[in-house]
Every structure is written in C-alpha cells, then in structure tokens.
DOSEPA-180060 format. One line per 8 residues: number of its first residue (from 1); for each residue y, x, z of C-alpha. Coordinates in Angstrom, 3 decimals, always signed. Layout:
% DOSEPA-180060
NUM	Y,X,Z | ... .
END
This chain:
% DOSEPA-180060
1	-93.799,+143.213,-13.537 | -91.179,+144.935,-11.421 | -92.626,+147.205,-8.795 | -90.720,+147.866,-5.641 | -89.945,+151.401,-4.708 | -91.796,+152.655,-1.655 | -89.708,+152.158,+1.448 | -88.539,+155.314,+3.162 .
9	-88.918,+155.397,+6.904 | -85.575,+155.305,+8.655 | -84.803,+158.481,+10.611 | -85.583,+158.250,+14.274 | -82.805,+158.835,+16.776 | -82.939,+162.305,+18.304 | -85.166,+162.586,+21.327 | -83.166,+162.097,+24.462 .
17	-80.369,+160.177,+22.708 | -78.476,+158.234,+25.390 | -78.523,+154.434,+25.347 | -75.692,+152.685,+23.445 | -73.943,+151.722,+26.672 | -73.947,+155.354,+27.812 | -72.698,+156.544,+24.422 | -69.932,+153.943,+24.553 .
25	-68.963,+155.268,+27.974 | -68.675,+158.765,+26.527 | -66.522,+157.453,+23.700 | -64.278,+155.548,+26.115 | -63.804,+158.709,+28.141 | -63.015,+160.818,+25.095 | -60.558,+158.278,+23.709 | -58.891,+157.333,+26.989 .
33	-55.630,+159.032,+25.974 | -55.323,+157.335,+22.554 | -56.224,+153.977,+24.127 | -53.512,+154.448,+26.722 | -50.877,+155.197,+24.083 | -52.075,+152.302,+21.892 | -51.774,+149.886,+24.811 | -48.343,+151.218,+25.646 .
41	-47.274,+150.627,+22.032 | -48.739,+147.117,+22.094 | -46.741,+146.269,+25.211 | -43.512,+148.079,+24.344 | -43.290,+147.692,+20.568 | -44.952,+144.344,+19.964 | -43.096,+141.570,+18.109 | -40.520,+139.754,+20.210 .
49	-40.582,+142.258,+23.053 | -37.411,+143.746,+24.460 | -38.856,+147.221,+24.235 | -38.918,+147.357,+20.436 | -37.353,+150.436,+18.899 | -33.715,+150.302,+18.030 | -34.300,+150.204,+14.270 | -36.770,+147.346,+14.617 .
57	-39.696,+149.476,+13.401 | -42.860,+149.710,+15.459 | -43.370,+153.369,+14.603 | -43.242,+156.520,+16.665 | -39.764,+157.758,+15.901 | -38.496,+160.673,+17.926 | -36.850,+158.260,+20.344 | -40.040,+156.208,+20.674 .
65	-42.192,+159.282,+21.286 | -39.786,+160.500,+23.977 | -39.738,+157.076,+25.589 | -43.538,+156.853,+25.600 | -43.749,+160.356,+27.054 | -41.408,+159.377,+29.886 | -43.271,+156.128,+30.585 | -46.723,+157.722,+30.517 .
73	-45.926,+161.085,+32.078 | -46.942,+163.021,+28.968 | -45.267,+165.389,+26.558 | -43.941,+163.974,+23.297 | -46.389,+166.206,+21.418 | -49.335,+164.744,+23.352 | -48.091,+161.218,+22.670 | -47.952,+161.947,+18.949 .
81	-51.427,+163.497,+18.989 | -52.891,+160.513,+20.830 | -51.066,+158.134,+18.476 | -52.574,+159.849,+15.437 | -56.040,+159.684,+16.995 | -55.553,+156.002,+17.830 | -54.758,+155.291,+14.195 | -57.801,+157.194,+12.941 .
89	-60.048,+155.308,+15.388 | -58.668,+151.922,+14.359 | -57.066,+151.266,+17.734 | -53.726,+150.864,+15.998 | -53.112,+149.503,+12.512 | -49.880,+150.421,+10.741 | -48.677,+148.157,+7.946 | -45.565,+149.570,+6.341 .
97	-42.988,+149.814,+9.098 | -44.988,+147.700,+11.535 | -47.735,+148.721,+13.936 | -50.086,+146.314,+15.628 | -53.147,+146.695,+17.844 | -56.426,+146.897,+15.972 | -59.318,+144.589,+16.776 | -61.088,+147.469,+18.510 .
105	-58.331,+147.798,+21.078 | -58.644,+144.099,+21.913 | -62.400,+144.441,+22.357 | -62.354,+147.892,+23.982 | -63.371,+146.924,+27.518 | -65.951,+144.274,+26.659 | -67.640,+145.352,+23.432 | -69.619,+148.607,+23.310 .
113	-70.211,+148.219,+19.575 | -66.442,+148.073,+18.972 | -66.031,+151.311,+20.937 | -68.787,+153.077,+19.013 | -67.450,+151.846,+15.666 | -64.061,+153.227,+16.627 | -65.533,+156.586,+17.520 | -67.540,+156.743,+14.287 .
121	-64.351,+155.951,+12.353 | -62.734,+158.928,+14.070 | -65.794,+161.062,+13.343 | -65.589,+160.113,+9.664 | -61.933,+161.180,+9.621 | -62.486,+164.570,+11.264 | -60.849,+166.430,+8.347 | -57.581,+164.595,+9.106 .
129	-57.683,+165.319,+12.819 | -56.378,+168.899,+12.530 | -54.131,+170.467,+9.877 | -56.106,+172.533,+7.420 | -55.360,+176.281,+7.441 | -52.541,+177.388,+5.197 | -53.111,+179.563,+2.159 | -56.286,+177.925,+0.882 .
137	-56.662,+176.071,-2.399 | -57.114,+172.313,-2.007 | -60.296,+172.548,-4.107 | -61.827,+175.005,-1.628 | -60.941,+172.744,+1.299 | -62.487,+169.773,-0.517 | -65.677,+171.740,-1.109 | -66.007,+172.576,+2.573 .
145	-65.445,+168.935,+3.547 | -68.132,+167.888,+1.047 | -70.547,+170.513,+2.372 | -70.129,+169.779,+6.077 | -72.613,+166.839,+6.236 | -75.408,+169.317,+5.477 | -74.089,+171.662,+8.153 | -74.005,+168.798,+10.642 .
153	-77.542,+167.734,+9.724 | -78.714,+171.289,+10.358 | -76.987,+171.277,+13.735 | -78.741,+168.059,+14.633 | -82.166,+169.372,+13.577 | -81.554,+172.505,+15.622 | -80.942,+170.381,+18.741 | -79.062,+173.190,+20.434 .
161	-76.541,+175.985,+19.945 | -76.415,+177.541,+16.469 | -74.670,+180.871,+15.717 | -71.615,+180.475,+13.520 | -72.940,+183.208,+11.205 | -75.956,+181.037,+10.434 | -73.735,+178.029,+9.762 | -71.544,+180.165,+7.486 .
169	-74.590,+181.192,+5.432 | -75.594,+177.542,+5.096 | -72.048,+176.534,+4.127 | -71.893,+179.231,+1.441 | -75.225,+178.077,+0.007 | -74.079,+174.447,-0.098 | -70.732,+175.303,-1.707 | -72.575,+177.322,-4.338 .
177	-74.803,+174.310,-5.018 | -71.772,+172.063,-5.387 | -70.230,+174.431,-7.909 | -73.493,+174.700,-9.798 | -73.758,+170.917,-9.973 | -70.311,+170.883,-11.594 | -71.484,+173.611,-14.009 | -68.679,+175.908,-12.926 .
185	-68.960,+179.561,-13.933 | -66.931,+182.102,-12.001 | -65.346,+185.083,-13.680 | -64.181,+188.258,-11.999 | -60.461,+188.870,-12.034 | -59.522,+190.506,-15.319 | -62.900,+189.813,-16.947 | -62.793,+188.407,-20.437 .
193	-63.937,+184.848,-21.055 | -66.474,+184.529,-23.875 | -64.844,+183.685,-27.174 | -64.559,+179.962,-27.762 | -65.457,+178.977,-24.211 | -63.180,+176.242,-22.935 | -61.192,+176.808,-19.793 | -61.648,+174.457,-16.838 .
201	-59.412,+171.401,-16.744 | -58.586,+172.215,-13.133 | -58.666,+175.700,-11.640 | -61.868,+176.209,-9.664 | -61.734,+178.035,-6.353 | -62.716,+181.647,-6.638 | -66.377,+182.264,-5.945 | -65.526,+184.964,-3.421 .
209	-62.922,+182.852,-1.597 | -63.508,+183.448,+2.126 | -65.127,+180.430,+3.714 | -65.118,+181.705,+7.305 | -61.563,+180.484,+8.049 | -62.375,+177.076,+6.580 | -65.584,+176.819,+8.595 | -63.581,+177.734,+11.698 .
217	-61.115,+174.943,+10.859 | -63.909,+172.416,+10.226 | -65.743,+173.212,+13.457 | -62.480,+173.108,+15.386 | -61.574,+169.722,+13.916 | -65.019,+168.314,+14.719 | -64.700,+169.658,+18.249 | -61.301,+167.969,+18.594 .
225	-62.839,+164.548,+17.911 | -65.682,+165.202,+20.339 | -68.495,+165.676,+17.818 | -69.426,+169.197,+18.912 | -68.575,+172.047,+21.219 | -67.391,+175.266,+19.627 | -66.927,+178.660,+21.241 | -68.471,+182.063,+21.938 .
233	-69.595,+182.315,+18.312 | -71.750,+179.201,+18.309 | -71.562,+175.436,+17.862 | -73.546,+172.601,+19.464 | -73.479,+168.903,+18.685 | -72.483,+166.675,+21.566 | -74.656,+163.601,+22.287 | -72.073,+161.482,+20.466 .
241	-72.037,+163.853,+17.504 | -75.830,+163.947,+17.297 | -75.967,+160.154,+17.452 | -73.297,+159.815,+14.729 | -75.172,+162.139,+12.370 | -78.294,+160.058,+12.943 | -76.306,+156.875,+12.175 | -75.177,+158.371,+8.863 .
249	-78.726,+159.400,+7.950 | -79.948,+155.917,+8.831 | -77.300,+154.366,+6.570 | -78.462,+156.543,+3.699 | -82.057,+155.431,+4.233 | -81.056,+151.772,+4.482 | -79.091,+152.109,+1.264 | -82.160,+153.583,-0.417 .
257	-84.328,+150.653,+0.695 | -82.477,+147.815,-1.044 | -85.334,+145.263,-1.071 | -84.275,+143.404,-4.215 | -82.614,+146.310,-5.993 | -79.050,+144.968,-5.876 | -77.426,+147.914,-4.177 | -75.529,+149.058,-7.286 .
265	-74.434,+145.564,-8.287 | -71.006,+144.024,-7.807 | -70.613,+141.668,-4.853 | -70.906,+138.626,-7.117 | -74.097,+139.827,-8.805 | -75.565,+140.956,-5.477 | -74.951,+137.514,-3.977 | -76.537,+135.830,-6.989 .
273	-79.535,+138.094,-6.543 | -79.799,+137.000,-2.903 | -79.532,+133.278,-3.634 | -83.305,+132.760,-3.772 | -84.169,+135.058,-0.870 | -85.110,+133.849,+2.580 | -82.379,+134.373,+5.192 | -83.916,+137.499,+6.765 .
281	-84.534,+139.101,+3.372 | -81.007,+138.247,+2.260 | -79.532,+139.826,+5.384 | -81.545,+142.989,+4.742 | -80.100,+143.067,+1.236 | -76.582,+142.559,+2.549 | -77.052,+145.456,+4.997 | -78.305,+147.768,+2.255 .
289	-75.432,+146.805,-0.063 | -72.870,+147.289,+2.711 | -74.312,+150.649,+3.772 | -73.560,+152.057,+0.325 | -69.858,+151.130,+0.489 | -66.817,+151.528,+2.642 | -66.302,+148.543,+4.911 | -62.838,+147.759,+3.572 .
297	-63.898,+147.829,-0.066 | -67.015,+145.756,+0.587 | -65.091,+143.077,+2.488 | -62.501,+142.845,-0.297 | -65.253,+142.437,-2.899 | -66.991,+139.724,-0.891 | -63.809,+137.722,-0.364 | -62.935,+138.013,-4.058 .
305	-66.402,+136.648,-4.882 | -65.811,+133.778,-2.447 | -62.636,+132.832,-4.323 | -64.597,+132.093,-7.494 | -65.658,+128.680,-8.764 | -69.287,+128.937,-7.637 | -69.550,+127.251,-4.233 | -72.929,+128.843,-3.586 .
313	-71.402,+132.316,-3.770 | -68.679,+131.187,-1.393 | -71.202,+130.330,+1.288 | -73.281,+133.454,+0.669 | -70.202,+135.688,+0.760 | -69.379,+134.495,+4.266 | -73.006,+135.003,+5.302 | -72.662,+138.610,+4.155 .
321	-69.381,+138.858,+6.068 | -71.280,+137.791,+9.194 | -73.418,+140.899,+8.704 | -70.231,+142.989,+8.486 | -69.111,+141.576,+11.814 | -65.899,+142.436,+13.630 | -64.446,+144.881,+11.032 | -64.070,+141.918,+8.664 .
329	-61.969,+139.896,+11.125 | -58.482,+140.847,+9.826 | -59.445,+140.017,+6.229 | -61.134,+136.754,+7.188 | -58.156,+135.747,+9.286 | -55.872,+136.528,+6.358 | -57.530,+133.876,+4.126 | -57.361,+131.010,+6.625 .
337	-54.445,+129.504,+4.702 | -56.337,+129.454,+1.387 | -57.674,+125.861,+1.065 | -60.935,+126.854,-0.649 | -61.786,+129.448,+1.988 | -60.244,+127.898,+5.087 | -63.322,+125.995,+6.423 | -65.588,+128.993,+5.897 .
345	-63.071,+131.326,+7.539 | -62.582,+129.032,+10.535 | -66.345,+128.786,+11.104 | -66.691,+132.563,+10.792 | -63.892,+133.160,+13.295 | -65.294,+130.623,+15.752 | -68.704,+132.309,+15.700 | -67.048,+135.713,+15.958 .
353	-65.255,+134.532,+19.084 | -68.586,+133.652,+20.683 | -68.910,+129.960,+19.848 | -72.523,+128.869,+19.324 | -73.138,+128.434,+15.571 | -74.343,+124.883,+16.222 | -70.986,+124.051,+17.831 | -68.766,+126.049,+15.476 .
361	-68.092,+122.971,+13.312 | -65.892,+121.694,+16.129 | -63.308,+124.264,+14.982 | -62.769,+122.151,+11.837 | -60.670,+119.043,+11.495 | -62.318,+115.967,+10.013 | -60.621,+116.679,+6.673 | -61.746,+120.321,+6.658 .
369	-65.311,+119.311,+7.510 | -65.287,+116.795,+4.659 | -63.963,+119.401,+2.236 | -66.746,+121.764,+3.319 | -69.321,+118.985,+2.851 | -68.189,+118.484,-0.746 | -68.152,+122.239,-1.424 | -71.659,+122.654,-0.044 .
377	-72.818,+119.627,-2.037 | -71.418,+121.270,-5.161 | -73.530,+124.360,-4.435 | -76.617,+122.186,-3.984 | -75.879,+120.218,-7.166 | -75.483,+123.439,-9.172 | -78.392,+125.412,-7.746 | -80.641,+123.085,-5.726 .
385	-82.899,+120.113,-6.311 | -82.124,+116.400,-6.144 | -83.906,+115.790,-2.811 | -81.764,+118.529,-1.199 | -78.618,+116.737,-2.318 | -79.872,+113.461,-0.830 | -80.711,+115.204,+2.463 | -77.232,+116.717,+2.447 .
393	-75.893,+113.267,+3.301 | -77.183,+113.822,+6.830 | -74.834,+116.790,+7.248 | -71.700,+114.652,+6.830 | -69.570,+114.069,+9.917 | -68.934,+110.462,+8.911 | -71.326,+107.965,+10.513 | -71.641,+105.730,+7.425 .
401	-71.747,+106.285,+3.677 | -68.706,+104.033,+2.995 | -66.634,+106.131,+5.430 | -67.897,+109.292,+3.804 | -66.946,+108.056,+0.349 | -63.469,+107.005,+1.492 | -62.778,+110.405,+3.022 | -64.387,+112.366,+0.186 .
409	-62.116,+110.587,-2.285 | -59.073,+111.476,-0.177 | -59.872,+115.144,+0.473 | -59.061,+116.283,-3.071 | -61.881,+118.736,-3.713 | -61.904,+119.728,-7.405 | -65.655,+119.107,-7.691 | -65.622,+115.647,-6.083 .
417	-66.451,+113.710,-9.260 | -69.353,+115.974,-10.234 | -70.775,+115.866,-6.706 | -70.644,+112.067,-6.513 | -72.157,+111.644,-9.966 | -75.000,+114.024,-9.073 | -75.567,+112.243,-5.751 | -75.656,+108.844,-7.442 .
425	-78.218,+110.113,-9.953 | -80.371,+111.609,-7.200 | -80.338,+108.853,-4.576 | -83.349,+106.474,-4.629 | -81.411,+103.502,-3.165 | -79.919,+101.548,-6.136 | -77.229,+99.870,-4.035 | -76.056,+103.106,-2.478 .
433	-76.217,+104.892,-5.834 | -74.027,+102.147,-7.325 | -71.432,+102.541,-4.553 | -71.387,+106.314,-5.091 | -70.945,+105.893,-8.845 | -68.057,+103.491,-8.228 | -66.410,+106.073,-5.956 | -66.863,+108.761,-8.607 .
441	-65.231,+106.482,-11.198 | -62.295,+105.767,-8.906 | -61.713,+109.481,-8.288 | -61.985,+110.167,-12.015 | -59.431,+107.476,-12.931 | -57.155,+108.153,-9.988 | -57.887,+104.842,-8.346 .
END
C-alpha cells in the first residue's frame, strides 16, 4: 500500500506583511515609469497607428527612444531603462520585430494579482536588471546567482538590516557548498594535478575568486527592482521583497506536498493521475505540479496534452489551465483556431473575462456546442460508466434527440460513430437506442 508523505506546513507570511492590495499599490508605485513607457509604446507603436516607427518595427530604435523621451519629458536613457524593466515585468511582449502590450498592462489598474505577478516576474529576473561587473568568469556569476536565494532567505529571517560582511560570509559558504556538490577540487596556481586525474570539462572558477564585487552587484540589482534597500554597509528587504521571498518558499512547500505524487510526471501522465480525483483534490495536484515548473513551459505541456486523442485529457488540461489563470491567456487565445481546442478555449476565455461559468456556454455557436458535446461524450464513453453517458444527453443544447442526432451527424467530430454506438448500447429506451444506432450507421456509411 502506498503511504503518503507527511505534508509540510506551508511557511507563514512574515509578521506585519501588508495586505495584497497594499503590496500591489507599492508595486504600482515602483513600476510607474515602466508602465508609462509601455502605455506610450502601445499608443504610438501599435499596429495601424500613424506613430509607428519609420522602419515598421515596434522596437525602441534610437529614433523611437528619442521620440518617447520628447513625448514623456524623460531622457532617452531613462526611456530605455524603463522599457527594459517593462519587458522583464511582462508589461510589454516582444515577438521578433514586433512589440505588443502584455496582459498585465491591460489589467494593471483593475487587477492586483496581475500587478503582483508582474512584480514577481521582475524579481525573478533581477540578475538581468543590471549589467554584471566586468572581469568575472561567467561560472562565478552563475554561482552567485544560484546562491542568492539562500542570502535572501536569511535576510527575510533577519527581518531587519543585515551587515554586508555577514551576507558575504553566507554567500561564500553557499558557493563552497555548490562547488562541493559538483565535486570540484580547486588547485593552487602552479600546483601539480595528481597523476591520472582528469581535468574538468569546463574551467571552474578559482576558489579564491573575490565574491565581494559580485555580492555588491547582486544587492544593487535587487535594490534596482525594489526588493531591498542597500547602503551604509547593510541590506534590508523591502515589504515587497520579503513577501516575494515568502511566495517562493510557499511554492517550494506546495511542490513538496503533491497529494497524489504526480509532481515529476509529464503533463499527460499528471492529468491521467488526476482523472479519478475529486475536483478540489485535482486542483491541489495541478497547483503542486505547476509550482515545480515555469509557467510558460507548463502551459505549453498542458496544451500539447490537450491536442492528443484522449478527450478526457483535453477537458482536464483546460481545468489545469484555469488554475494557471491569466498568464495562460496568450497561449489559450492562440489555439482558438484549432477545431479540437476551439470550444474549450472559448469557454476558458469567457470565464477569464468574468463571465459566470454557468453562462460561459453562450460564447459558443450551436455547432461548437455540439462538437463539445460529442467530445465530452467520447471522454465519458472511454472512461466513464453507461449511466453517465445516458445522463450526458441532458447536457445537449438541442431540445430533442432527433435534433441532436441531426446536428451531431453534421458537426464532423472524428469520434461521432463511436459515441453514438456507445450511447445506443447504454440507453434503456429501445426506440431511442434504435434511432441512435441508425444515426451511427448513417455517419459510418456517409449517408
């Protein structure tokens, strides 16, 4: 018998953590400049607008930066800095030569969660916010970036100013641990390597490489995104920074609490593992699976699973995408033109736009609703019981069975014959079962 692992308690938010609305206000204040530039770009560089750049590219060329600076009363350098921050926060999305407003910019004034997600995205990208200091090996920079979560956790536990010397000691200890985990052995310059010992595939950073300049860069970059204050030889997490560190710790705990143990599975196998779970338990599993992955990669996996032949996985994949929420919107919108996914995507988008789930079906045409009915019936036929398939008749938009059969035959779903045969075998009414079998035969023979 499988025994569940004991559940770890999720970390509690730091005492005195502001409410989400207050945190969102702080984030709006800190990102006011990037939002302003992103909105300027949306208005001036959007498709079909007269203000597009001369080369037709919605990018910040020198001419565009100068124009934005003149319009906004800023320097060109400040415009570029705010533009870069807007991209890191997801306020602007650049696709090749085109830039378009991100979903967060559209929701900025009305959705606190969109604001906080944008700020966390910026927090996650802190190492890109400021150029790394010159003269340091890329491997050493990568080690510092990998070690900083522990430094940030220590700052949060300290709940106040921490001397930089203390943070440097902690950073050196963590970097040493990282090198030990990779089984790297440092050798003094000029020292002989033991005979027969293989050299490293990639040069490791010297053990005595100075970390102080890299810590200074890391703290400065984190300060630039608003995660901490840094000066007078000490660093202190801001309320937003403290909250973000707590969010990351909570995600780790959620990932460790996968109720059904599917966290390491592919999207398809995870969804199959959730098929027999109750809705609340399935959502908990989705959250744990998502917490262990990047949002973009998880959404891509889920949509790929939805494209498969199993209709049950299609429905479950979009349930998991509902847990993802707004970050999945661009990908869901991109599959609206795929016939197999279109009804699911339209329902998802309607609910995302605030339509009551009970009324979301109104976003579908009669044909799309019929296609969805057949697809759902296929899932029931493959994974459910006969009485469920009979009850599924009540979900059809058609008022009578003859109308349903006429429209089902016309909709062209690839599983139509199998669904009708299964329904005929399951239905207790002989006359209705006969009519359904006749419809299945007509679809099969092209009649």
